[in-house]
N, C-alpha and C positions, 0 to 999 in steps of 0.2 A: 517236257523233257526230263528225263531221268539222268542224272550225272553220277556216275559210279567211279569212285576213286578208290585206289588201293590194290589193285592187282586182278589177277585172272578169277579168283573166287567171285568177284563181282559179276562174271558171266551168267552164273546161274539165275540172277536176277532179269537177265536180259532175254530169258526165252519168249519166242513168239513175238519179237521186236527187231527194229533194224539197229544194229550195233556198229557205233564208229570208235575205232581204237586209235587214239592218237600215237605217233611213233616218232620220238625225236631223241637225237643223241646231242647234248650240249658240249660233250669233250670226249673224243675217243679214247683219249689216254686214261679216263676213269673206267677200267675194265669191270669193276664191280656193279657200276651203273649200266653199262653194257649188256652184262649178263643178266641182270634183272630185267632190263627191257625185252631182252631176247626170250626169255622165260614166259614173261606175260603174254608177248606176242604169240609165241609158238602154243601155249595154253589155249588162248582165244581161237586161234586158227584150227586147233584140233578139235575142240568143242564145237565150233561152227560147222565144221564138217559134218559132223554128227546130227545136226539139226537143220532140216531143210527150211524151216520157216524163219531161219536167222541169217541175214546177210552181214558181213564184215567188211568194212573197209578201213584204210589207214590214211591219216593226214598229219601233217605237221601242225602242232598246236596253233600256229598263227592264223591257219585257215579256219578252223572251227571257232577261234576266238571271234573273228570277223563275223562268220556266218550264224553264230548263235544269237546275234542280234539282229542280222539281216533276215535272211529267211528261216526263223528257228524251227519251223514245221519240219524242216528236213530231218531233224534228229529225234528219234525217239528215246534212245539212250545213247550215252557217251561212257565208254570205260577208259580211264586214264589213271596217271600217278597222281598221288595225292596233291603234290604242288601245283599240277595243272588243273586239278579238279577244284582247288581252292581258288586259284584265278578265275577259270570260266564260272564258277558258282557266283562269285562277287560281280563279275561283268553281267550275268545273266539276271541281275536284280533290276535292270532296267525294263525288263519285259513286264513285270507286275507293277513296277514304279518305285520299288524300294527293297532295300536288302531285308527290311522287316517283315517282307510278305514271303521268304523263302524257307521252306522246312528243310530239314536234311536228316540223313540216317548214316551212320556207319554200320554196315552190316557184315556179318560173317555167316559161316554156314551152321555154327552151333549157337543157337539162342536168339533172342529177340533183337539184339544191337543195341546202339546208343542213337537216341533221337532228339535233335536239338535244332534251334534256328540257325541258320548259315552264319548270322551275324555273332553268333556267341553270346556273351553276357553283356555285351556294351558297357564297360566299366565308365566311359567317358561321360555317360548320361544318367548314371546310377542316381536314384533318390530324387530326379527332377520330374517325374510322372509323364516324361514324353516318349519313352521307348514303345515302339510298336509291338504288342503282343502276338499280332495275328501268326507270325512264324512259329511261336510257340505252341499256340492252338493247333495249327496245320502239321506240326511235328507230332503232336499227340494223335493225331488222326493217322498219321503214318504209323505210328507205335501200334495203335489198335489194329491197322490193316495188315501191315507188313510183319509186325512183330508178334502179335497175338491172334491174327486170323480173326479179328472182329470187324468185318467189314460193315456191317449195319451202324455199329457206333461210330464208325470214322466216317462214314457218310453223313451221319447227323450233324457231326462238327463241321464237316466241309460246307454243308449246305447253310448251317446257321452263319458261318463266317460269309459265305456269298451274299446271303440275304443283308446281313448288317451292311455290308460295303454297298450293295445295290440301293440301301437305303440312304447312304450318303455319310456314314459315319467314317471319319479319316483321323487319323494319327498326324501329329506334326510334320513326320518325314513325308506324308502323303498330301500335304497341304492343308490338313484340318486342325481342329483344337481338341479332339478326344484325348482324354488322359489315358495313361496305361491301365488304369482301373476301369475306366468307362467302356473300354472296347470288349473286355471279356465280359463284363456284367450284361453287355448289349447282346452278346453272342449267347449268353446262358439264357436269356429271354426271349431269344429270336426263335420262331417256329422252325422246325428243321424237315 
């Protein structure tokens, strides 16, 4: 699942995929919000009509909020506003087992973007050695692939993370005892 938040520019990342655009108005009196939603919707529809391989649908945000954890394979890409993207990405953490497993990217049309774990910096557990670093490592893989065009390097990181997890290494959020430092050290040593 690729969750794209922030507007119509995100559609360019959705080529050759199925795209679902949430469409919701919380308050019709807020004309600026309505205009922003309409512009995003019109831009997505216009782009989609020009690309045969992209199917676009609309849902109120409560529907994908349920479906993203029920049959998540239904979605390849979700394009939504930032606030709904934040909620859906946090909810999606149930799929891999922890918010500490989700990489993210804020992408624009000019430049590599910003790549970081969905969970941010986790200041509530700073210095305790219990933070899950896998999302940071996987965000680095996203940077390499989507920001710098270095697919082979991205695959090496992803395979190393998969191997370490398959071998049973778990941080506390995943029910294990591995420390924040032990996880990347194991990934560095893992064959990719």
